[in-house]
C-alpha positions in Angstrom: 226.6 110.1 -43.1 223.5 108.6 -44.6 221.3 110.8 -46.8 217.6 110.8 -47.3 216.6 107.6 -45.4 214.0 108.2 -42.6 212.6 105.8 -40.1 209.1 106.4 -38.6 208.5 104.5 -35.4 204.7 104.2 -35.4 202.2 103.5 -32.6 199.2 101.6 -33.9 195.7 101.1 -32.4 195.5 98.7 -29.5 192.2 97.3 -30.7 190.0 100.0 -32.2 190.9 101.1 -35.8 189.0 104.3 -35.1 192.0 105.4 -33.1 194.2 105.7 -36.3 195.5 109.3 -36.4 195.7 111.4 -39.6 199.5 111.4 -39.2 199.7 107.7 -39.0 197.5 107.4 -42.1 199.7 109.8 -44.0 202.9 108.0 -43.0 201.6 104.6 -44.0 200.3 105.9 -47.3 203.6 107.5 -48.2 206.1 104.9 -46.8 208.3 103.0 -49.3 208.2 99.9 -47.1 206.6 98.9 -43.8 208.3 96.5 -41.3 205.7 94.8 -39.1 205.7 92.4 -36.2 202.8 90.4 -37.8 202.3 91.1 -41.5 198.7 89.7 -41.4 197.5 92.0 -38.7 199.3 94.9 -40.3 197.6 94.1 -43.6 194.2 94.8 -41.9 195.5 98.2 -40.7 196.9 99.1 -44.1 193.6 98.3 -45.8 191.8 100.5 -43.3 194.0 103.5 -44.1 194.0 102.8 -47.9 197.8 102.1 -48.0 199.6 99.4 -50.1 203.3 99.6 -49.5 205.5 96.5 -49.5 205.3 94.8 -46.0 208.2 92.8 -44.4 208.1 91.0 -41.1 210.3 92.0 -38.2 209.7 90.0 -35.1 211.7 88.5 -32.2 212.7 85.4 -34.3 214.1 87.3 -37.3 215.0 90.7 -35.7 218.7 90.4 -36.3 218.6 89.6 -40.0 215.7 92.0 -40.7 217.4 94.8 -38.9 220.2 94.6 -41.5 217.5 94.7 -44.3 215.8 97.7 -42.8 219.1 99.6 -42.4 219.9 98.8 -46.1 216.5 100.3 -47.1 217.4 103.5 -45.2 220.8 103.5 -46.9 219.0 103.6 -50.2 217.2 106.8 -49.1 213.8 105.1 -48.5 211.1 106.1 -46.1 210.5 103.2 -43.7 207.7 102.7 -41.2 208.0 100.3 -38.3 204.9 99.0 -36.6 204.0 96.4 -34.0 200.8 94.5 -33.6 199.4 97.1 -31.2 200.8 100.1 -29.5 204.4 101.3 -29.7 207.3 99.3 -31.1 210.0 98.5 -28.5 207.5 98.5 -25.6 207.7 94.7 -24.8 208.2 94.3 -28.5 211.1 94.3 -30.9 212.6 97.4 -32.5 215.1 98.9 -30.1 218.2 97.7 -32.0 216.8 99.1 -35.2 216.3 102.5 -33.7 219.7 102.7 -32.1 221.6 101.5 -35.2 219.6 103.7 -37.6 220.4 106.8 -35.5 224.1 105.7 -35.2 224.2 105.5 -39.0 223.0 109.1 -39.3 219.5 108.4 -40.5 216.5 110.5 -39.4 214.4 108.7 -36.8 211.1 110.1 -35.7 208.0 108.9 -33.8 204.4 108.8 -34.7 202.8 108.7 -31.2 199.5 107.2 -30.5 197.6 104.6 -28.5 199.3 102.9 -25.6 198.0 100.0 -23.5 200.3 101.0 -20.7 199.1 104.6 -20.4 195.4 103.6 -21.0 195.6 101.1 -18.2 197.2 103.6 -15.8 194.4 106.1 -16.6 191.6 103.5 -16.1 193.1 102.2 -12.9 192.7 105.4 -11.0 195.8 105.0 -8.8 197.4 108.2 -10.1 199.7 108.6 -13.0 202.4 111.0 -11.7 204.7 108.1 -11.0 204.4 104.5 -12.1 206.5 101.5 -13.0 206.2 99.4 -16.2 207.4 95.9 -15.8 206.2 94.3 -19.0 205.9 90.5 -18.8 207.1 88.8 -15.7 209.9 86.3 -16.1 208.6 82.8 -16.4 210.6 81.2 -13.6 213.7 81.1 -11.5 215.6 83.7 -9.4 214.8 86.5 -11.8 211.1 86.0 -11.4 211.4 85.8 -7.6 213.4 89.0 -7.4 211.0 90.9 -9.7 208.0 89.8 -7.6 209.8 90.8 -4.4 210.5 94.3 -5.8 206.9 94.6 -6.9 205.7 93.7 -3.5 207.6 96.6 -1.9 207.0 99.1 -4.7 205.4 102.4 -3.6 204.3 103.3 -7.1 201.6 101.7 -9.3 203.1 98.8 -11.3 201.9 97.9 -14.8 202.2 94.4 -16.2 201.4 92.7 -19.4 200.0 89.2 -18.8 199.3 86.5 -21.4 195.9 84.7 -20.8 197.4 81.3 -20.2 199.7 82.7 -17.5 197.1 84.9 -15.8 196.2 82.7 -12.9 199.7 81.7 -12.1 200.9 85.3 -12.2 198.0 86.5 -10.0 198.8 83.8 -7.4 202.5 84.9 -7.4 201.5 88.6 -7.1 199.2 87.8 -4.2 202.1 85.9 -2.5 204.3 88.9 -3.0 202.0 91.8 -2.2 199.5 90.1 0.2 196.0 89.2 -0.9 194.5 92.6 0.1 196.5 94.7 -2.4 194.2 96.4 -4.9 194.6 95.4 -8.5 193.0 96.5 -11.8 192.8 94.1 -14.7 192.0 95.5 -18.2 191.1 93.5 -21.3 189.8 94.3 -24.8 190.7 98.0 -24.2 189.1 100.3 -26.8 187.1 97.3 -28.3 183.4 96.6 -28.1 183.7 94.3 -25.1 186.2 96.4 -23.1 186.4 95.3 -19.4 188.0 96.9 -16.4 187.9 94.6 -13.4 189.0 96.0 -10.0 189.4 94.5 -6.5 191.9 92.8 -4.2 194.5 90.4 -5.6 193.0 87.7 -3.5 189.6 88.3 -5.1 191.2 88.4 -8.5 192.6 84.9 -8.0 189.1 83.6 -7.1 187.4 85.5 -9.9 189.7 84.8 -12.8 190.3 81.1 -11.9 186.7 80.4 -13.2 186.9 82.4 -16.4 188.2 81.6 -19.9 190.4 84.4 -20.9 191.3 85.5 -24.4 193.8 88.1 -25.5 196.6 89.7 -23.5 195.7 91.7 -20.4 197.2 94.8 -19.0 197.2 94.8 -15.2 197.9 97.7 -12.7 198.9 96.9 -9.2 198.2 99.6 -6.6 201.2 101.0 -4.7 202.1 99.5 -1.4 203.3 101.0 1.8 206.9 100.2 2.1 207.9 98.6 5.4 210.7 100.3 7.3 214.0 98.6 6.9 214.6 95.7 9.3 217.9 95.7 11.2 217.7 92.0 11.7 217.3 91.2 8.0 220.1 93.7 7.2 222.4 92.1 9.7 221.6 88.6 8.2 222.6 89.8 4.7 225.8 91.5 6.1 226.8 88.4 8.1 226.4 86.3 4.9 228.7 88.6 3.1 231.3 88.5 5.9 231.1 84.7 6.0 231.8 84.6 2.2 235.0 86.7 2.8 233.8 90.3 2.5 235.4 92.8 4.9 232.9 94.0 7.6 233.3 97.6 6.5 232.4 96.7 2.9 229.6 94.4 3.9 228.1 97.2 6.0 228.4 99.6 3.1 226.7 97.3 0.6 223.8 96.3 2.9 223.3 99.9 4.1 223.0 101.1 0.5 220.6 98.3 -0.4 218.3 98.6 2.6 218.6 102.0 4.1 219.7 100.7 7.5 222.4 102.6 9.2 225.8 101.6 8.0 227.4 102.4 11.3 224.9 100.3 13.2 225.5 97.3 10.9 229.3 97.7 11.1 229.3 97.9 14.9 227.4 94.7 15.2 229.7 93.0 12.7 232.8 94.1 14.7 231.1 92.8 17.9 230.6 89.5 16.2 234.3 89.3 15.4 235.4 90.3 18.9 233.2 87.5 20.4 234.5 84.8 18.0 
């Protein structure tokens, strides 16, 4: 069991340094070492709070090796603070392995809560915050992207996405194709900063509007919930027949498709058996 080492997982301002909490200030001023996604950005934060601990980088490209270094610091009984560029580490940012391994090694792991682009965007969108889905960044291409967009299109909860400026138009066009152009969307940029902007309208309008704008900085987007369509027997039967054609027993095909779609398992099975009797 390790003794003395403590890891603070620290949320940092998402744009406005005035959002620094007294607890974050205290932790950064007393930490033995800070691990940061971008040491240059973190240097600005540390100057603001009057802290000068050693700073080491921990980003996607060096996460594996730096995780070992951070754990070694904890083994030495040091107090370690982990920060990201903005918001909470691990939320579409590195840090999950560090937290899990530190806890497994018996070190104390605690959180310094604070600003969150996800929660701020949900609040600004006005779609309700009782239930929502955070999808982070969309996959760039392929089946994974198509499947993610398909699920978003049928989602009955607000969906929050992070979008890079150079991918905004392409992602908006893909979202429109999935949800339909009339689905409402809220696009937030520069949250908590001087030029904060909250744009709202249909996805179709968003494509038109943002195709003519130069965009800087990452955006947080909230898609309004849709009204899920009732499950289609014909589409369910098509999936089930494909499974049977690939060698799956009718009973198993009916079970799988019924679980995935909500269509009656018995109804699917009876049609599949009828197919076999006619063949």
